[in-house]
N, C-alpha and C positions, 0 to 999 in steps of 0.2 A: 389195573388202574395206575399203579406205580409206574409200570412200563410206559404207558401212554404219556404220563406226566413227564417222565424222563425224556422221551422223544420230543415232546413239545418244548420243553425247556432248552434242550440242545439246539432245536431249530431256531428258537428265538435268539440264542447266542450267535449262531452262524449267520442269521439275517442281520444282526447288529454289526458283525464284522463287515458284511457287504455294504451296509450303509456308511460306515466309517471310511471304507476304501473309496466309495464313490465321492465322498466329500474331500478325499485327497490325503487322508492320514488317519492315525488311530489315537490322536490325542496327545502324542508326545512330540509333535513337530515333524515326524517322518512322513514320507510320501511314497506311494508304490512306484517301483521301478517298472519300466516297460521298454520293449524294443520299438524300433521305428518302422517295422514291417507290418503295419495294419492291425495292431493290437487294439481291442475295444475293451471298455469297462464291463465287468461281469454283471449279469442280470439273470435272475431266476425267481420262480414263485412256487408257492404251494398249490397243488391242484386238488380240487375236491374229488372224492372217489368216483362220483357218478360221471364226471367228465372223462376220466381215463377208462372207466368201464364202458362208456358209450363209444369212445374212440376205438377201442379194441374189439367192439361187438361182443362185449361180455367175456373178454379173454377167450375168444373162439379158437379152438385148436387149429383152424385154418390160418390164423394170424400168428401162430407160433413160428418164429424165425430162428430161434436158438435156445438150447438148454444145456446147462452145466450143473455141477454139483451144488453151486451156490446160488444160481439164479436161472430164471426163464426170461426170455425177451420176446415181446409181442410187437408186431407192427400195428399202426393205427393211424387214424386221421382225426385231428381235432376239429371242433366246430368251425374254426376259422379257416379250415382247409389245409393246415400244416400237417405234413406227414411226420409221424413220430415213432420212436422205438421206446417201449415201456419195459423197463427192467424190474422184474418182481423177484425179490430175494426169497430163496427157497427156505423152508423150515426144516433144515437138516442138522443144524448145529444148535448149541445152546442159545437161548434168547439173548443172553448178555453178549455173546460173541457176535451174533447176528446184528444186533443194534450197533455194536462197535464198528463192524465192517461197513454198515450203511452210513453211519455218521462220518467215518473216515473218508469214504469215497465222496460223500456229499461235501464235506468240509474241504476236500482237495479240489475236485473238478468244479465245484460250485463257485469258486472264486478265481477262475482262470478264464481268459478269453483270448483266443488266437486263431487265425485262419487254419492252422495245422494242428489244432486240438479239438476234439469232439465237443460240441456245444451242449451244455446242460440247460434244459428249459425249465426244469423244476422237479418237485418231488411230491409224494403223497404218503401220509402216515395213517390214513384211515383204513381200518380193517387189516392192513398189511403194510409192508415197506416197499415203496416204488420209487424209481428214478426215471425221469422222462427226458429223452434226448431227441435231437433232430435225427431223422432217419437218413441213413446213408444208402441211397438207392442202388449204387453199384455193388455194395457188399465190401468184403475185405480184400486186402492185398493178397492174402493167402489163397483165396478162391480165384483171384485174377491170375496168379502165377501158376497154380497147380491144378485147376479144373481142366481136365483133358478135353472137355467139350467146348472150351473157349479157344479162340485163336491165340497164338503166341503174342505176348506184349512187345510192342516195338521198342527200340532202344531209347528213343526220345522220351517216351512216357516213363520208362524205367528210371532214367536219370532225373526226370522231374519229380517223381515220387521219392527218390532218395534224397534230393535236396529239400523238398518240403518236409519230410519226416525229420531231417536233421535240424531244420529251423524250429519245428515244434519242440524237439528236445532241448534245443538251445534256450527257448523261451522258458520251459519248465525249470531249467537249471539256473538261468540268469535273469529272466525277465519278470519273475513273480516276486511278491513281497517276501515270501519265504521259499527257499529252494525246495523243489519237489523232485524226489527220486521215484521214477515210475515202477521199477523192479520187474516189469513183465513186458518189455519191448519185444514184439514179435510180429510176424506178418499178419496173423489173424486179429491183432489188436490195432492194425492200421486200416481204418475205414476210408472209403473213397466217396467223395461227393459226386454230383451229377456230371461235373466237368473234370473228374478224376483228380481232384485236389486231395492229398492224403491228410488224414486227421488221426492223431493218436487218441486211442480210446481205452476204456476199462481201467479205472484207477482203483480197483479193489485192493491191490497190494501196495499202492503208492504210500510214501512216507514223506513227512516234512523233514527238512534238515536245517536246524537253526543256524543262523549266520556264524555263530561262534564255534560251531562244531565242524571238524574236518570230516567226520564219518559217524556212523552209529551202528550198534550191534542189533541184529534183528533175529528173532526166533519165533516160530520155527522157520526153517529154510523153505521158501515157497517160490514158485516161478515155473518156467518151462525148460526142460532139459534140452540142451543144444544151444541155448542162449546164455547160460549161467556163467558169470565171471568166477574165476577160481577163488578169489578172496571171499566172495559171498558164499559159494558152495562149501568151502572148507572151514570158514571161520564166522560166517554170518555177518560180515562187515559190508556195509553199503555206503556208497557216496555217488557222486555224479559219474564216476568212472565205471560203476556197475552197469549203468545204462549205456555208456560208451561201448563197452565190450559187446553187449547185446546188439547194438546198432551195427557193429562191425560184422557180426554174423548175418544180420539182416541185409547188409550190403552184398555179401557173397551170395545170399539167396536171390537177390534181385538180379545180380550179374549172371548167375548160372542157371536160374530157374529150378534149382534143386531144393529139396526140403532140408531143414537144419539137421534132422535125424530121419533116416529112411526106415522102411518097415523091417529092416534087418539090424537096426540100431547102429548103422554106419553113420558117422557124423560128417556133416558138410565141411566143418573146419578141418577135420582129419584128412578128408579128400583133397581139400584146397591147399593144405600146407606145403607139399612139395612144389606145386606150381607157383605159390607165393615166394618160396625160397629161391627158385630158379629164375623167376621173372617171366615164366611162360604164361603171360596174361591171356593170350588167345585161348588157351586150354580151359580157362575159367568161364568163357562165354557160353551162354545157352546155345546148343547146336541149332535150335530152331531159328536163331538169328542169322546164321551163316556169317557173312562178312558185313552185315548191315548194322554197323555200330560206329560211333565216333571214337577214334583211337585215343585222342587226348583225354576225353571224358572217361574212357575205360581205364587209362593209366591212373588218373586221379582217384577214381573209385576203388581200384585195386590197392593203391598205395594207402588210402584212408582205411580200408578194411584191414590191411596188414598191421597198421599202427593201433587201430581200435582193439584188436584181438591179442595184443601183447599180454603176457602173463602178469607182469608187474603193472599195477594200476598207475603208478607214478610215471610210467613211460608211455601211457596212452594220451592222446590229445584231448583237449576239451571239445565240447560240441561247437563252440565258437570257432575253434581252429578247423574242425571238420567241415563246417559250412564254407569256410574260406577256401579250403582245398577243393571242395566239390564245385564251387562257383568260379574257379579259375584263378584264385589268388596265388601269390608266389609261395612256393614250397621250399623250405630250408631242409633239404635232404641230409646235409651234413649234421644238423642238429639232431634229427630223428635217428640217424644212423649211429649216433654216439652210444646209444644203449647197446647196440650189437658189439661195438668195440670194447665195452666194459663187461661183456659176457652175458648180457640179458638175453634170456630165451624168449623170443617174440611170440610164441604161440603156446596155448594150453588146450588139451583136449582129452578124449577118452583114454589115450595111451598113458596118461598121467594118473589114472584112477585104477590102481591095482587091486583095490579091495571091493570092487563091485562084482558080486557073484550073481545077483539076480537083477538084470537090467529092467525086466518088466515091472518088478516091484518098485525099483528105484524110480523109474519114470513116472509111474502112477502116483507115487508119494509126493513128487515135486510139482507136477503139472497143476496149475491153478484152475480149478473147475470153473470159476467165474469167467475165465478168459475164453472158454470154449463157446460162450454165447455169441461171439462175433465170428466164429469160423465159417 
């Protein structure tokens, strides 16, 4: 009973935030910030249990589309015909932590609205903890890039997905009332709409960053190996540049078609490093594309990836700057090369981790189980 009261009380608080934001402020004269690229006001509701039960046909095993350590995801159809994904939090951790994770994700994604961020339709706290999202019919970027049964992704679509994802991150970092650090940017967390518009999903690890804070310390270290920024992995420090680093790895994944870490624990960044240093951009391109790519766009994507994956967070660009690079804006190479002149080592990777004796254990301890639901 206490647990149910806690959940209902927290939901009332979250709903009150939504009402204040829709009125244009929170009582202190402030107003929400927003980008000019199609941002809408957030809206979500509490679903009765019987509605999501009916939508998923009683959580029928045939409707299960993903399972991780923290959640199961079922596809379904609401009575109004909308196709949805229902995320049910698994009962594997303590109830207190489970509720905290649920409220964290709800409080984060429930008050954002952007074309490149997965849309939350609502939640349910009857009998269990559920989040209801719009269903992404195409699946994830990871499956699009790495499913051997699918045809190779053409260059135009790769570039469009890269730009859209960058815009989504820019919104989270700059367009929300409070800055949001996603902490688990990766291909399996980029879902695709029917027209292949990318949407950032899975906010189970996301954290607010108050305006007066430059960064925050987070424990335990969670995320997915291959995308982790060095300052986060080594010291637990997160800010916007943590997501920027992961986006740089994602860019290399989009360009090359390679996974961030292969089955032999060889990292994409380690493979790409010599090509990035030498400027051999063509060597980075997915062989399936041949010469069918835009040279100027490739140069911009490679340059952005090289900057995003720099070891020092201070020398990485903001997502605002990344979007400008990818969309054809002027690039000040002299400014960005200044770090190299001052001895900044631009890349960080497996070679810098001398104390990792058991990669299997290391990888499983870091990979966020909840993120597997979108794979």
